[in-house]
C-alpha positions, 0 to 999 in steps of 0.5 A, spaced: 238 231 314 242 227 309 244 223 315 237 221 316 235 219 309 242 215 309 239 211 315 233 210 312 236 207 306 240 203 309 235 200 314 231 199 308 236 195 304 238 190 309 231 188 311 230 185 304 235 180 305 232 177 311 225 177 309 227 170 305 229 168 311 223 170 315 219 167 310 222 160 310 221 160 318 215 162 318 213 157 313 217 152 317 213 154 323 206 153 320 208 146 317 210 144 324 203 146 328 196 143 328 190 145 324 188 147 331 194 151 333 193 155 327 186 156 327 187 159 334 192 164 332 188 166 326 182 167 332 187 171 337 189 175 331 183 177 329 181 179 336 175 174 336 172 176 329 170 169 327 165 172 322 171 175 317 175 169 319 170 164 317 169 168 310 176 168 309 177 160 310 170 159 306 167 156 312 162 157 317 164 160 324 161 154 328 166 149 324 171 154 326 169 154 333 169 146 333 176 145 330 179 150 334 176 147 340 178 140 339 171 137 337 172 136 330 179 135 326 180 139 319 180 135 313 186 134 309 184 139 304 182 144 309 188 144 313 192 146 307 188 152 306 188 154 314 196 153 313 196 157 307 192 163 310 197 162 316 203 163 312 200 169 309 199 172 316 205 170 319 210 173 314 206 179 314 207 181 321 201 177 324 197 183 321 190 181 321 188 187 317 193 186 312 190 179 311 183 182 311 185 186 305 188 181 301 184 175 302 177 177 305 172 178 299 168 183 303 174 188 304 172 194 301 176 201 298 172 204 304 176 199 309 182 201 306 182 208 307 179 207 315 185 202 316 190 206 312 194 208 318 194 201 320 196 198 313 201 203 312 203 205 318 210 209 315 207 213 310 201 215 315 206 217 321 211 220 315 206 224 313 204 227 320 211 228 321 212 232 315 206 236 316 208 238 323 215 239 321 213 243 315 208 247 320 213 249 324 218 251 319 213 256 317 211 258 324 218 260 325 220 264 319 213 268 318 210 274 320 203 274 324 199 276 318 202 269 314 202 265 321 194 266 321 194 264 313 197 258 316 193 257 321 186 257 317 189 253 312 191 248 317 184 248 319 181 248 312 185 242 311 183 238 317 176 240 315 177 237 308 180 230 312 174 229 316 169 230 311 173 225 306 174 220 312 166 221 313 164 218 306 168 212 307 165 211 314 158 212 311 160 206 305 162 202 311 156 203 316 151 202 310 155 196 306 158 192 311 158 185 310 151 181 313 153 175 318 155 169 315 149 164 314 151 158 319 148 152 317 152 147 321 151 149 328 148 142 329 152 138 324 158 138 322 160 140 315 163 134 312 167 137 306 172 141 312 171 137 318 172 130 320 170 127 328 177 125 331 
């Protein structure tokens, strides 16, 4: 068991030194790519969720589509914003969920609860594995009466978790962000895009 904890500590210590190098590499990649390519990366990472991407960049979905498809080009100021957002995306394991949790103004506490397993996978799976280990240790060293208590306790914990997940899901359902109002479907937004 102590070997397991030593391996965890060594792995976490060794990754800190390389993270600065990775950040610099990701920043360099973002600087060398065009705004169109960067928007493509964000679009693919979002699984086509142009609404949340538009909210994070403070533009309309049609503007993103035009720039992404090469019909227009981003203004220098907007291009810089795209680079900043993409750098953060690259530096956080290309996780669109992490990007949204930090940048999207419509991200709520209920989203953090419902997406906890994606935001903090090590904590989530660590808790699951620890629960299984603890349950198995009790199961192996108990008599049948205690086993019944543990089984009922596990069911009670499962029921509490389901009820606690229903609350954020309800908030997510009723308070989800409204669609972005797209005023630039037929015309370009001169503040963020220009004709090439």
